[in-house]
C-alpha positions as CSV (number, residue, x, y, z in Angstrom):
1,M,0.0,0.0,0.0
2,R,2.8,2.4,0.8
3,S,4.4,1.6,-2.6
4,I,1.2,2.6,-4.4
5,F,0.9,5.8,-2.2
6,R,4.5,6.8,-3.1
7,L,3.9,6.3,-6.8
8,V,0.7,8.4,-6.7
9,I,2.6,11.2,-4.9
10,V,5.2,11.2,-7.7
11,L,2.5,11.3,-10.4
12,V,0.6,14.1,-8.7
13,F,3.8,16.1,-8.2
14,C,4.8,15.6,-11.8
15,S,1.4,16.6,-13.1
16,T,1.3,19.7,-11.0
17,V,4.7,20.9,-12.1
18,S,3.8,20.1,-15.7
19,L,0.6,22.2,-15.7
20,K,2.3,25.2,-14.0
21,A,5.2,25.1,-16.4
22,Q,3.0,24.9,-19.4
23,E,1.0,27.9,-18.3
24,Q,4.2,30.0,-17.7
25,D,6.7,28.7,-20.2
26,S,6.8,29.9,-23.8
27,T,10.2,28.2,-24.5
28,K,11.1,27.3,-28.1
29,F,12.0,23.6,-27.9
30,S,15.1,22.3,-29.6
31,P,14.7,18.8,-31.1
32,H,16.8,15.9,-29.9
33,H,20.1,15.6,-31.6
34,F,23.5,13.8,-31.6
35,N,25.4,13.9,-28.3
36,R,22.4,15.1,-26.2
37,I,22.4,13.4,-22.8
38,Q,19.4,12.8,-20.6
39,L,19.2,11.5,-17.0
40,D,16.1,9.8,-15.8
41,A,15.4,9.3,-12.0
42,E,12.6,6.9,-11.5
43,L,10.3,5.3,-8.9
44,S,8.9,1.9,-10.0
45,L,6.2,-0.4,-8.6
46,F,6.8,-4.1,-9.3
47,T,4.8,-7.2,-9.4
48,A,6.1,-10.7,-10.1
49,I,4.1,-13.0,-12.4
50,G,4.2,-16.7,-13.4
51,D,5.0,-19.9,-11.4
52,N,8.4,-19.1,-9.9
53,F,10.1,-18.4,-6.5
54,L,9.9,-14.7,-6.8
55,K,6.1,-14.7,-7.3
56,D,5.4,-17.3,-4.5
57,A,7.9,-16.2,-1.8
58,Y,8.3,-12.4,-2.2
59,D,6.3,-9.3,-2.0
60,L,8.0,-6.8,-4.3
61,K,8.2,-3.2,-3.0
62,T,9.1,0.0,-4.8
63,G,12.2,0.2,-6.9
64,T,14.4,3.2,-7.5
65,G,16.5,3.7,-10.6
66,L,18.7,6.0,-12.6
67,T,19.4,5.9,-16.3
68,A,21.9,8.0,-18.4
69,D,21.1,8.0,-22.1
70,F,23.1,9.4,-25.1
71,Y,21.3,10.4,-28.3
72,L,22.7,9.1,-31.5
73,N,20.3,11.2,-33.5
74,R,16.8,12.7,-33.2
75,N,15.1,9.3,-32.9
76,W,17.6,6.9,-31.3
77,Y,19.5,6.8,-28.0
78,V,21.6,4.3,-26.0
79,G,22.5,4.3,-22.4
80,T,23.1,2.7,-19.0
81,R,20.7,1.9,-16.3
82,F,20.9,1.1,-12.5
83,L,18.0,-0.3,-10.6
84,N,17.3,-1.3,-7.0
85,I,14.3,-3.4,-6.0
86,N,13.2,-3.7,-2.4
87,T,11.5,-7.0,-1.3
88,Q,9.7,-8.5,1.6
89,I,9.7,-12.3,2.1
90,V,6.1,-13.5,2.7
91,K,6.6,-17.3,2.4
92,P,10.1,-18.2,3.8
93,D,9.4,-22.0,3.5
94,N,9.6,-21.7,-0.3
95,I,13.2,-20.3,-0.3
96,G,14.9,-22.0,2.7
97,D,17.0,-20.0,5.2
98,I,16.8,-16.5,3.5
99,K,15.7,-13.7,5.8
100,K,16.1,-10.7,3.5
101,T,16.8,-10.0,-0.2
102,K,17.7,-6.9,-2.2
103,I,17.9,-6.9,-6.0
104,F,20.3,-4.7,-7.9
105,T,20.6,-4.5,-11.7
106,F,23.1,-2.7,-13.9
107,G,22.8,-2.8,-17.7
108,I,22.7,-1.2,-21.1
109,Q,19.6,-0.2,-23.1
110,G,18.6,1.4,-26.3
111,A,15.4,3.2,-27.5
112,Y,13.5,4.5,-30.5
113,V,11.9,7.8,-29.9
114,Y,8.7,8.8,-31.6
115,E,7.8,12.5,-31.4
116,F,4.0,13.3,-31.1
117,T,4.6,17.0,-30.5
118,E,7.6,19.2,-29.4
119,R,6.6,18.4,-25.8
120,L,5.3,14.8,-26.0
121,Y,7.4,11.7,-26.9
122,L,7.1,8.0,-26.9
123,D,10.2,5.9,-26.1
124,L,10.2,2.2,-27.0
125,I,13.0,0.8,-24.8
126,A,14.8,-2.6,-24.7
127,G,17.8,-3.5,-22.5
128,I,20.0,-6.2,-21.0
129,G,22.0,-6.3,-17.8
130,S,23.5,-8.2,-14.9
131,T,21.4,-8.7,-11.8
132,G,22.4,-9.6,-8.3
133,Y,20.0,-11.1,-5.7
134,Y,21.7,-10.2,-2.4
135,H,20.5,-12.4,0.5
136,D,20.9,-12.3,4.3
137,S,20.3,-15.7,5.8
138,K,18.8,-16.6,9.2
139,F,22.3,-17.7,10.4
140,G,24.0,-14.3,9.8
141,T,25.7,-15.2,6.5
142,N,25.3,-13.3,3.2
143,F,25.3,-14.7,-0.3
144,R,24.4,-13.7,-3.8
145,D,22.5,-15.3,-6.7
146,S,23.2,-13.9,-10.1
147,A,21.0,-13.5,-13.2
148,I,21.0,-12.1,-16.7
149,S,18.0,-9.7,-17.1
150,I,16.3,-8.5,-20.2
151,W,13.6,-5.8,-20.3
152,G,11.4,-3.8,-22.6
153,G,8.5,-1.5,-22.7
154,P,7.1,1.9,-23.6
155,K,7.6,5.2,-21.8
156,I,5.7,8.4,-22.4
157,S,7.7,11.5,-21.7
158,Y,6.6,15.2,-21.5
159,R,9.1,18.0,-21.8
160,I,8.4,20.9,-19.5
161,N,11.2,23.0,-21.0
162,N,14.5,22.3,-22.8
163,F,16.1,21.0,-19.6
164,F,13.5,19.3,-17.6
165,G,10.7,16.7,-18.2
166,I,8.6,14.0,-16.6
167,F,7.7,10.5,-17.7
168,L,5.4,7.5,-17.1
169,G,5.9,4.0,-18.5
170,S,5.4,0.3,-18.1
171,E,7.9,-2.6,-18.5
172,F,8.2,-6.3,-18.7
173,R,11.3,-7.9,-17.4
174,R,12.7,-11.5,-17.3
175,D,15.5,-12.6,-15.1
176,F,17.4,-15.8,-16.2
177,M,18.7,-17.1,-12.9
178,N,22.1,-18.7,-12.4
179,I,21.0,-21.1,-9.6
180,E,22.1,-24.7,-9.4
181,V,19.1,-26.8,-8.5
182,S,17.7,-30.2,-9.5
183,E,16.1,-30.6,-12.9
184,Q,12.7,-30.9,-11.3
185,L,13.1,-27.4,-9.7
186,D,14.8,-25.7,-12.7
187,D,11.6,-24.1,-14.0
188,Y,10.7,-22.8,-10.6
189,F,14.1,-21.3,-9.7
190,G,15.5,-20.8,-13.2
191,N,13.7,-17.6,-14.1
192,A,11.6,-14.8,-12.8
193,N,9.2,-12.5,-14.6
194,L,8.3,-9.0,-13.5
195,L,5.9,-6.3,-14.6
196,S,6.3,-2.7,-13.5
197,I,4.9,0.8,-13.7
198,R,7.5,3.6,-13.8
199,A,7.3,7.3,-13.1
200,G,9.9,10.0,-12.7
201,V,11.7,13.1,-13.7
202,R,14.0,13.7,-16.7
203,F,17.0,16.1,-16.9
204,I,18.2,17.0,-20.4
205,T,21.4,18.7,-21.5
206,H,21.8,21.4,-24.2
């Protein structure tokens, strides 16, 4: 519930800022171009789907992330992404002696940008990265499970001026886990699927 409340606050704040800026700002917008850099700070709300350990044993909380993207031309950019997902264990019997888990992802992504207006854009994003599931056990020891993650989804962005914007998007993600288990449990522990809603602010250079 707190996660939903936080996301609503972000959306309300972004909408308020956008409306005020639109009333006051008569800026002439410069189109995206080669070597423009944008930074996106995001708050995400995750849910796990499918028949796997992440869906059964965890309640996914809010995620926070930061991306840095570099424009190749007006319609394409590439970049890096860092993401942290907070979790709460709800069925410890399904995952053994784990007491607490945090999920971190670092990867690269690319996007095609479609321009509706000089303010409104659609980003179609796909990415791949390395993910670590960092666990604290009941016995005081720490360990890590690794995964390769792929993700993709749309993001609607709105430019308030030439240097600041807001965005809202959704994303599907799949984690291919590197966990050694028996063949019977491979489907259960071998992958995890996640859906998310993302919202945040965008900072744009020159």
